[in-house]
Structures are given as C-alpha cells and as structure tokens.
MIZAKE-819484 format. One record per residue (C-alpha): residue number from 1; x, y, z. Coordinates in steps of 0.25 Angstrom, whole numbers. Each point is the difference from the previous one (the first is absolute). Layout:
N
<site i="NUM" c1="X" c2="Y" c3="Z"/>
...
This chain:
178
<site i="1" c1="119" c2="-189" c3="-32"/>
<site i="2" c1="-13" c2="-5" c3="-4"/>
<site i="3" c1="-6" c2="7" c3="12"/>
<site i="4" c1="6" c2="13" c3="-4"/>
<site i="5" c1="-5" c2="-1" c3="-14"/>
<site i="6" c1="-14" c2="-4" c3="4"/>
<site i="7" c1="0" c2="12" c3="10"/>
<site i="8" c1="4" c2="10" c3="-11"/>
<site i="9" c1="-10" c2="-5" c3="-9"/>
<site i="10" c1="-11" c2="0" c3="10"/>
<site i="11" c1="4" c2="15" c3="4"/>
<site i="12" c1="1" c2="4" c3="-15"/>
<site i="13" c1="-14" c2="-6" c3="-2"/>
<site i="14" c1="-6" c2="7" c3="12"/>
<site i="15" c1="6" c2="13" c3="-5"/>
<site i="16" c1="-6" c2="-2" c3="-14"/>
<site i="17" c1="-13" c2="-3" c3="6"/>
<site i="18" c1="-1" c2="12" c3="9"/>
<site i="19" c1="6" c2="9" c3="-10"/>
<site i="20" c1="-11" c2="-3" c3="-10"/>
<site i="21" c1="-11" c2="3" c3="10"/>
<site i="22" c1="1" c2="15" c3="3"/>
<site i="23" c1="-11" c2="8" c3="5"/>
<site i="24" c1="-5" c2="10" c3="-10"/>
<site i="25" c1="3" c2="14" c3="3"/>
<site i="26" c1="-8" c2="12" c3="-3"/>
<site i="27" c1="10" c2="4" c3="-11"/>
<site i="28" c1="0" c2="-13" c3="-7"/>
<site i="29" c1="-15" c2="-4" c3="1"/>
<site i="30" c1="-9" c2="12" c3="0"/>
<site i="31" c1="-15" c2="-1" c3="-1"/>
<site i="32" c1="-3" c2="2" c3="-15"/>
<site i="33" c1="-5" c2="14" c3="-3"/>
<site i="34" c1="-14" c2="2" c3="-4"/>
<site i="35" c1="-2" c2="7" c3="-12"/>
<site i="36" c1="-13" c2="7" c3="-4"/>
<site i="37" c1="-6" c2="3" c3="-13"/>
<site i="38" c1="-4" c2="15" c3="-2"/>
<site i="39" c1="-14" c2="-3" c3="2"/>
<site i="40" c1="2" c2="-8" c3="13"/>
<site i="41" c1="9" c2="11" c3="6"/>
<site i="42" c1="-11" c2="11" c3="-3"/>
<site i="43" c1="-11" c2="-9" c3="6"/>
<site i="44" c1="9" c2="-2" c3="13"/>
<site i="45" c1="3" c2="15" c3="0"/>
<site i="46" c1="-14" c2="3" c3="2"/>
<site i="47" c1="-2" c2="-7" c3="13"/>
<site i="48" c1="15" c2="1" c3="5"/>
<site i="49" c1="7" c2="12" c3="-6"/>
<site i="50" c1="15" c2="-3" c3="-3"/>
<site i="51" c1="10" c2="5" c3="-9"/>
<site i="52" c1="2" c2="-8" c3="-13"/>
<site i="53" c1="13" c2="-4" c3="-6"/>
<site i="54" c1="-1" c2="-4" c3="-15"/>
<site i="55" c1="11" c2="-8" c3="-7"/>
<site i="56" c1="-2" c2="3" c3="-15"/>
<site i="57" c1="7" c2="-11" c3="-8"/>
<site i="58" c1="0" c2="-8" c3="-13"/>
<site i="59" c1="1" c2="-15" c3="-2"/>
<site i="60" c1="13" c2="2" c3="-8"/>
<site i="61" c1="7" c2="9" c3="9"/>
<site i="62" c1="13" c2="-6" c3="6"/>
<site i="63" c1="1" c2="9" c3="12"/>
<site i="64" c1="-15" c2="-1" c3="3"/>
<site i="65" c1="3" c2="-15" c3="2"/>
<site i="66" c1="13" c2="2" c3="8"/>
<site i="67" c1="-8" c2="9" c3="10"/>
<site i="68" c1="-11" c2="-11" c3="1"/>
<site i="69" c1="11" c2="-10" c3="3"/>
<site i="70" c1="9" c2="8" c3="9"/>
<site i="71" c1="-6" c2="13" c3="5"/>
<site i="72" c1="-15" c2="-3" c3="3"/>
<site i="73" c1="3" c2="-13" c3="7"/>
<site i="74" c1="10" c2="7" c3="10"/>
<site i="75" c1="-7" c2="-1" c3="14"/>
<site i="76" c1="2" c2="14" c3="3"/>
<site i="77" c1="-6" c2="5" c3="-13"/>
<site i="78" c1="-12" c2="-10" c3="1"/>
<site i="79" c1="-3" c2="4" c3="14"/>
<site i="80" c1="1" c2="15" c3="-2"/>
<site i="81" c1="-9" c2="-1" c3="-13"/>
<site i="82" c1="-10" c2="-9" c3="7"/>
<site i="83" c1="-1" c2="9" c3="12"/>
<site i="84" c1="-1" c2="14" c3="-7"/>
<site i="85" c1="-5" c2="-2" c3="-14"/>
<site i="86" c1="-9" c2="-8" c3="-9"/>
<site i="87" c1="10" c2="-5" c3="-9"/>
<site i="88" c1="-5" c2="-1" c3="-15"/>
<site i="89" c1="6" c2="-7" c3="-12"/>
<site i="90" c1="-4" c2="7" c3="-13"/>
<site i="91" c1="5" c2="-6" c3="-13"/>
<site i="92" c1="2" c2="12" c3="-9"/>
<site i="93" c1="-4" c2="-8" c3="-12"/>
<site i="94" c1="-13" c2="-7" c3="6"/>
<site i="95" c1="-12" c2="-1" c3="-10"/>
<site i="96" c1="-11" c2="0" c3="11"/>
<site i="97" c1="-7" c2="13" c3="3"/>
<site i="98" c1="0" c2="6" c3="14"/>
<site i="99" c1="-11" c2="9" c3="5"/>
<site i="100" c1="4" c2="11" c3="10"/>
<site i="101" c1="-8" c2="13" c3="4"/>
<site i="102" c1="-10" c2="-2" c3="-11"/>
<site i="103" c1="11" c2="-1" c3="-11"/>
<site i="104" c1="4" c2="-13" c3="-8"/>
<site i="105" c1="15" c2="-1" c3="-2"/>
<site i="106" c1="3" c2="-9" c3="-12"/>
<site i="107" c1="11" c2="-6" c3="-8"/>
<site i="108" c1="4" c2="9" c3="-11"/>
<site i="109" c1="8" c2="-5" c3="-12"/>
<site i="110" c1="8" c2="7" c3="-10"/>
<site i="111" c1="2" c2="-2" c3="-15"/>
<site i="112" c1="11" c2="-10" c3="2"/>
<site i="113" c1="-8" c2="-9" c3="9"/>
<site i="114" c1="7" c2="5" c3="13"/>
<site i="115" c1="-8" c2="6" c3="11"/>
<site i="116" c1="-2" c2="4" c3="14"/>
<site i="117" c1="-11" c2="0" c3="11"/>
<site i="118" c1="-6" c2="14" c3="1"/>
<site i="119" c1="0" c2="-1" c3="16"/>
<site i="120" c1="15" c2="-3" c3="0"/>
<site i="121" c1="2" c2="12" c3="-10"/>
<site i="122" c1="-8" c2="9" c3="9"/>
<site i="123" c1="8" c2="-4" c3="13"/>
<site i="124" c1="13" c2="2" c3="-7"/>
<site i="125" c1="-3" c2="13" c3="-7"/>
<site i="126" c1="3" c2="-7" c3="-13"/>
<site i="127" c1="14" c2="-2" c3="4"/>
<site i="128" c1="0" c2="-15" c3="-3"/>
<site i="129" c1="12" c2="-7" c3="8"/>
<site i="130" c1="0" c2="-14" c3="6"/>
<site i="131" c1="0" c2="-3" c3="11"/>
<site i="132" c1="-6" c2="12" c3="6"/>
<site i="133" c1="-6" c2="2" c3="14"/>
<site i="134" c1="-11" c2="10" c3="2"/>
<site i="135" c1="-4" c2="4" c3="14"/>
<site i="136" c1="-14" c2="6" c3="3"/>
<site i="137" c1="-6" c2="5" c3="12"/>
<site i="138" c1="-13" c2="-5" c3="5"/>
<site i="139" c1="-8" c2="10" c3="-9"/>
<site i="140" c1="8" c2="-5" c3="-12"/>
<site i="141" c1="8" c2="12" c3="-1"/>
<site i="142" c1="14" c2="-3" c3="-5"/>
<site i="143" c1="11" c2="1" c3="10"/>
<site i="144" c1="11" c2="-3" c3="-10"/>
<site i="145" c1="5" c2="-8" c3="-12"/>
<site i="146" c1="12" c2="-9" c3="1"/>
<site i="147" c1="5" c2="-6" c3="-12"/>
<site i="148" c1="11" c2="-11" c3="-1"/>
<site i="149" c1="5" c2="-13" c3="7"/>
<site i="150" c1="1" c2="1" c3="15"/>
<site i="151" c1="8" c2="-8" c3="10"/>
<site i="152" c1="-7" c2="-3" c3="13"/>
<site i="153" c1="7" c2="11" c3="9"/>
<site i="154" c1="-3" c2="10" c3="-11"/>
<site i="155" c1="-15" c2="-4" c3="-1"/>
<site i="156" c1="-1" c2="1" c3="15"/>
<site i="157" c1="5" c2="14" c3="0"/>
<site i="158" c1="-11" c2="4" c3="-10"/>
<site i="159" c1="-11" c2="-8" c3="7"/>
<site i="160" c1="4" c2="8" c3="13"/>
<site i="161" c1="0" c2="13" c3="-7"/>
<site i="162" c1="-15" c2="-2" c3="-5"/>
<site i="163" c1="-5" c2="-9" c3="11"/>
<site i="164" c1="5" c2="9" c3="11"/>
<site i="165" c1="-5" c2="13" c3="-7"/>
<site i="166" c1="14" c2="5" c3="-1"/>
<site i="167" c1="-3" c2="6" c3="-13"/>
<site i="168" c1="-9" c2="10" c3="6"/>
<site i="169" c1="12" c2="8" c3="7"/>
<site i="170" c1="12" c2="-6" c3="-7"/>
<site i="171" c1="4" c2="-1" c3="-15"/>
<site i="172" c1="4" c2="-14" c3="-5"/>
<site i="173" c1="14" c2="5" c3="-3"/>
<site i="174" c1="2" c2="5" c3="15"/>
<site i="175" c1="-6" c2="-13" c3="6"/>
<site i="176" c1="7" c2="-9" c3="-9"/>
<site i="177" c1="14" c2="6" c3="4"/>
<site i="178" c1="-3" c2="-1" c3="15"/>
C-alpha cells in the first residue's frame, strides 16, 4: 500500500512539474509590437517607404485599452502590422506639437477645457471616435478610416485590405464580405 501511495504521489508530482513547464507558442508569447510616434514613422518612411497604420486613442477610452490588451498582442496581428506597416499610436488628446509637411499640429482646447490634437482631427476628418484606425499609403494618402473596437480576426481583415492594396480594386464592403 505504501509503494502504491508513493508511486501515485511521485507520478502526480512529475505531472505537475512538467505541466507547468510548457514551451511558449506563437499565439501565447508573441514578440511585442513596436509602436512608433508619428515623427518616427515619417522619418523611417523617408528611407524605407511603407504604409502607416495609425491607432488614434485616448487615455480614458475603455475600448482602446481592450484593444491594447487583446487585439494588438495577438501574434497574427502583431506580425502583419510589423511586416507591412509602420504602426503609430496617436493620443487624440496629447499636448505636444507635431511638425509634418511644414505644418505644426497642436492641441486645441475648447471653452470647457476639453480638447483634441489637430493631427488626430485632420486624420479623422473631424469625426472623433475612439478607438479609430487610420490607414495611409506610403505618400500619406488616406486609404480608409475605421472607427471602433476590433477583434483580432476583424483587424487582420482590415490590415490585409490596406496592406495588400485590395482597396485599389475592391470596395471595403465587398472585401469584408468575402
């Protein structure tokens, strides 16, 4: 009886030990995505042109935080973004100026003390909604604006639409429904 009890305890201990030492999988342990500032992406685009994907967010936006925790860390999302875009984080309420194309974009405050950064406003055509993704080609021409929270599979579809130049011959609605 003692041998049986000891062997069961030993087997249980071995199972627990090996069960806790799993090798990481690409889905569970992705390389963190490198996010750029607007200025960094513009500088990189001068030497190696690439599309730009701008995540426009605010610090108080719950869905922005959800995307940061679940969508952007997804291995497929992170890999596709890194390979095909310069991913940019742009806080729509940041106070720092941004210089671009001989223009200075600034934080603009209203009478109640609320405000928005003028680059975020320009990229979203004044339709301020968070989170919003803005896709730009290598010449900073807007491909599309996509407001709202995205699950990884939905964001991948958008990334492919912009990244693979499908927008040149297919509407987003037709591509999305394929």
